[in-house]
C-alpha positions as a Markdown table, in Angstrom:
| # | Residue | x | y | z |
|---|---|---|---|---|
| 1 | Met | -62.2 | 55.7 | 341.2 |
| 2 | Leu | -65.2 | 56.6 | 339.0 |
| 3 | Lys | -64.8 | 58.4 | 335.7 |
| 4 | Ile | -67.3 | 60.1 | 333.5 |
| 5 | Arg | -66.1 | 59.3 | 330.0 |
| 6 | Leu | -67.2 | 58.4 | 326.4 |
| 7 | Lys | -67.9 | 54.9 | 325.3 |
| 8 | Arg | -67.4 | 54.5 | 321.5 |
| 9 | Leu | -70.1 | 53.1 | 319.3 |
| 10 | Gly | -70.7 | 53.2 | 315.6 |
| 11 | Cys | -68.8 | 51.9 | 312.7 |
| 12 | Lys | -65.5 | 52.7 | 311.2 |
| 13 | Lys | -65.0 | 56.4 | 310.5 |
| 14 | Ser | -68.4 | 57.2 | 311.8 |
| 15 | Pro | -68.1 | 57.4 | 315.6 |
| 16 | Ala | -70.9 | 57.9 | 318.1 |
| 17 | Tyr | -70.5 | 57.9 | 321.8 |
| 18 | Arg | -72.4 | 57.3 | 325.0 |
| 19 | Ile | -71.6 | 59.4 | 328.0 |
| 20 | Ile | -71.2 | 57.0 | 330.9 |
| 21 | Val | -70.1 | 56.7 | 334.5 |
| 22 | Ile | -67.7 | 53.8 | 334.8 |
| 23 | Asn | -64.9 | 52.5 | 337.0 |
| 24 | Ser | -61.5 | 53.8 | 335.8 |
| 25 | Thr | -60.0 | 50.4 | 335.6 |
| 26 | Thr | -62.7 | 49.0 | 333.3 |
| 27 | Lys | -62.3 | 48.6 | 329.5 |
| 28 | Arg | -63.6 | 51.3 | 327.2 |
| 29 | Glu | -66.5 | 49.1 | 326.2 |
| 30 | Gly | -67.0 | 47.6 | 329.7 |
| 31 | Ala | -70.2 | 47.6 | 331.6 |
| 32 | Pro | -71.1 | 51.2 | 332.9 |
| 33 | Val | -72.4 | 52.1 | 336.3 |
| 34 | Gln | -74.9 | 54.5 | 334.6 |
| 35 | Glu | -75.5 | 56.0 | 331.2 |
| 36 | Leu | -75.9 | 59.7 | 331.2 |
| 37 | Gly | -76.5 | 60.4 | 327.5 |
| 38 | His | -75.2 | 60.2 | 324.0 |
| 39 | Tyr | -73.1 | 62.3 | 321.6 |
| 40 | Asn | -72.5 | 62.3 | 317.9 |
| 41 | Pro | -69.5 | 64.5 | 316.9 |
| 42 | Lys | -70.2 | 64.4 | 313.2 |
| 43 | Ser | -73.7 | 65.9 | 313.4 |
| 44 | Lys | -73.0 | 67.7 | 316.8 |
| 45 | Val | -76.1 | 66.0 | 318.2 |
| 46 | Met | -76.1 | 65.4 | 322.0 |
| 47 | Lys | -78.5 | 64.5 | 324.7 |
| 48 | Leu | -77.2 | 64.6 | 328.2 |
| 49 | Asp | -78.8 | 64.4 | 331.7 |
| 50 | Lys | -76.9 | 67.3 | 333.0 |
| 51 | Ala | -78.3 | 67.2 | 336.6 |
| 52 | Thr | -77.3 | 63.6 | 337.0 |
| 53 | Ala | -73.8 | 64.3 | 335.6 |
| 54 | Leu | -73.3 | 67.2 | 338.1 |
| 55 | Glu | -74.5 | 64.9 | 340.9 |
| 56 | Trp | -71.9 | 62.3 | 340.0 |
| 57 | Ile | -69.2 | 65.0 | 339.9 |
| 58 | Lys | -70.3 | 66.1 | 343.4 |
| 59 | Lys | -70.0 | 62.5 | 344.5 |
| 60 | Gly | -66.3 | 62.4 | 343.3 |
| 61 | Ala | -66.5 | 61.1 | 339.7 |
| 62 | Gln | -63.8 | 62.6 | 337.5 |
| 63 | Pro | -64.9 | 63.7 | 334.0 |
| 64 | Thr | -62.5 | 63.5 | 331.1 |
| 65 | Asp | -61.6 | 66.8 | 329.3 |
| 66 | Thr | -64.0 | 66.1 | 326.4 |
| 67 | Val | -66.9 | 65.3 | 328.8 |
| 68 | Lys | -66.1 | 68.3 | 330.9 |
| 69 | Tyr | -66.4 | 70.4 | 327.7 |
| 70 | Leu | -69.7 | 68.7 | 326.8 |
| 71 | Ile | -71.1 | 69.3 | 330.3 |
| 72 | Thr | -70.1 | 73.0 | 330.4 |
| 73 | Asn | -71.5 | 73.7 | 326.9 |
| 74 | Cys | -74.7 | 71.8 | 327.5 |
| 75 | Lys | -78.0 | 73.6 | 327.7 |
| 76 | Glu | -80.5 | 72.8 | 330.5 |
| 77 | Asp | -82.5 | 70.6 | 328.2 |
| 78 | Gly | -79.4 | 68.5 | 327.5 |
| 79 | Thr | -78.6 | 69.6 | 323.9 |
| 80 | Leu | -75.2 | 70.9 | 322.9 |
| 81 | Asp | -74.7 | 74.6 | 322.6 |
| 82 | Tyr | -72.0 | 74.3 | 319.9 |
| 83 | Lys | -69.5 | 77.0 | 319.6 |
| 84 | Lys | -66.7 | 77.0 | 317.0 |
| 85 | Lys | -63.3 | 77.3 | 318.4 |
| 86 | Thr | -61.8 | 80.7 | 317.7 |
| 87 | Glu | -58.4 | 79.9 | 319.1 |
| 88 | Val | -55.9 | 78.9 | 316.4 |
| 89 | Lys | -52.5 | 77.5 | 317.1 |
| 90 | Leu | -49.8 | 79.1 | 315.0 |
| 91 | Ser | -46.3 | 78.1 | 314.2 |
| 92 | Lys | -43.2 | 79.9 | 315.6 |
| 93 | Lys | -42.7 | 81.8 | 312.3 |
| 94 | Ala | -46.3 | 82.9 | 312.1 |
| 95 | Met | -46.3 | 84.0 | 315.8 |
| 96 | Ala | -43.1 | 86.0 | 315.1 |
| 97 | Lys | -44.7 | 87.6 | 312.1 |
| 98 | Leu | -47.8 | 88.4 | 314.0 |
| 99 | Glu | -45.8 | 90.0 | 316.8 |
| 100 | Ala | -43.8 | 92.1 | 314.3 |
| 101 | Glu | -47.1 | 93.3 | 312.7 |
| 102 | Lys | -48.5 | 94.3 | 316.1 |
| 103 | Glu | -45.3 | 96.2 | 316.9 |
| 104 | Thr | -45.3 | 98.1 | 313.6 |
| 105 | Lys | -49.0 | 98.9 | 314.0 |
| 106 | Ala | -48.5 | 100.2 | 317.6 |
| 107 | Lys | -45.6 | 102.4 | 316.4 |
| 108 | Ala | -47.7 | 103.8 | 313.5 |
| 109 | Glu | -50.5 | 104.6 | 316.0 |
| 110 | Glu | -48.0 | 106.3 | 318.3 |
| 111 | Glu | -46.6 | 108.4 | 315.4 |
| 112 | Ala | -50.1 | 109.3 | 314.3 |
| 113 | Lys | -50.9 | 110.4 | 317.9 |
| 114 | Ala | -47.7 | 112.5 | 318.0 |
| 115 | Ala | -48.4 | 114.1 | 314.6 |
| 116 | Lys | -52.0 | 114.9 | 315.7 |
| 117 | Ala | -50.7 | 116.4 | 319.0 |
| 118 | Ala | -48.1 | 118.5 | 317.0 |
| 119 | Ala | -50.8 | 119.7 | 314.6 |
| 120 | Lys | -53.0 | 120.7 | 317.6 |
| 121 | Glu | -50.1 | 122.6 | 319.1 |
| 122 | Ala | -49.3 | 124.3 | 315.8 |
| 123 | Ala | -52.9 | 125.3 | 315.4 |
| 124 | Ala | -53.0 | 126.6 | 318.9 |
| 125 | Ala | -49.8 | 128.6 | 318.4 |
| 126 | Glu | -51.2 | 130.1 | 315.1 |
| 127 | Ala | -54.5 | 131.0 | 316.9 |
| 128 | Lys | -52.6 | 132.7 | 319.7 |
| 129 | Ala | -50.4 | 134.5 | 317.2 |
| 130 | Ala | -53.5 | 135.7 | 315.3 |
| 131 | Glu | -55.1 | 136.9 | 318.5 |
| 132 | Glu | -51.9 | 138.8 | 319.5 |
| 133 | Ala | -51.7 | 140.3 | 316.0 |
| 134 | Ala | -55.3 | 141.4 | 316.2 |
| 135 | Ala | -54.8 | 142.9 | 319.6 |
| 136 | Ala | -51.6 | 144.7 | 318.8 |
| 137 | Pro | -52.9 | 147.1 | 316.1 |
| 138 | Ala | -55.7 | 148.2 | 318.4 |
| 139 | Val | -53.3 | 149.2 | 321.0 |
| 140 | Glu | -51.1 | 151.1 | 318.5 |
| 141 | Glu | -54.1 | 152.9 | 317.1 |
| 142 | Ala | -55.2 | 154.2 | 320.4 |
| 143 | Pro | -52.2 | 156.6 | 320.9 |
| 144 | Ala | -52.7 | 157.9 | 317.3 |
| 145 | Val | -56.4 | 158.6 | 318.0 |
| 146 | Ala | -55.4 | 160.3 | 321.2 |
| 147 | Glu | -52.9 | 162.5 | 319.4 |
| 148 | Glu | -55.6 | 163.5 | 316.8 |
| 149 | Val | -58.1 | 164.3 | 319.5 |
| 150 | Thr | -55.5 | 166.5 | 321.4 |
| 151 | Ala | -54.6 | 168.2 | 318.1 |
| 152 | Glu | -58.3 | 169.0 | 317.4 |
| 153 | Val | -58.7 | 170.3 | 321.0 |
| 154 | Val | -55.7 | 172.5 | 320.7 |
| 155 | Glu | -56.9 | 174.0 | 317.4 |
| 156 | Ala | -60.4 | 174.5 | 318.8 |
| 157 | Val | -59.1 | 176.5 | 321.8 |
| 158 | Pro | -58.7 | 180.1 | 321.0 |
| 159 | Glu | -55.3 | 181.7 | 321.5 |
| 160 | Ala | -55.3 | 184.0 | 324.4 |
C-alpha cells in the first residue's frame, strides 16, 4: 500500500521534512516513489505540488494525518495557509469550572430577561391605570355638566 508521508531531514532539534509517496513497508528514510514537496515546521515554509498529491490520493495512496492537514491547508500555489489552532484541551477541573461559569451566566441572563419582562408588564399596567384614571374623571364630569345645563334651562324658562 502506498502512503503519502513525511521524510525527516535536517539536524538535531531542527527538523525539515520532504513530503513523499512511498511504500508503507519501507523505512522512514527509504527510497520514495515520488517527492511532492518540502515542509519546514519551524519557519512554516512549505512547497507542495497539490495537484500531484490529489492524483496520488485518487489512485489509492493514504496520506498521514499531518500530510492530510498540510494538503487541506495548502494554497493553489503550494504554500501553506497557516492557521493557529484555536482549540485548547482543558483538564477535567478546568472543564467543570467552565461549565459552571456557563450555567451561572445562563441563569443570570434568564433572570435579567424575567426582570425586564416584569418591568415591561409593570409599565404597561401603570400606563393602563393612568389611562383609566384619565378617562374616569371625564365620565364623572359629564353628569355634573348635564345637571348644570338642566338647572340653567329650568331657570331660564318662565313659570307659567
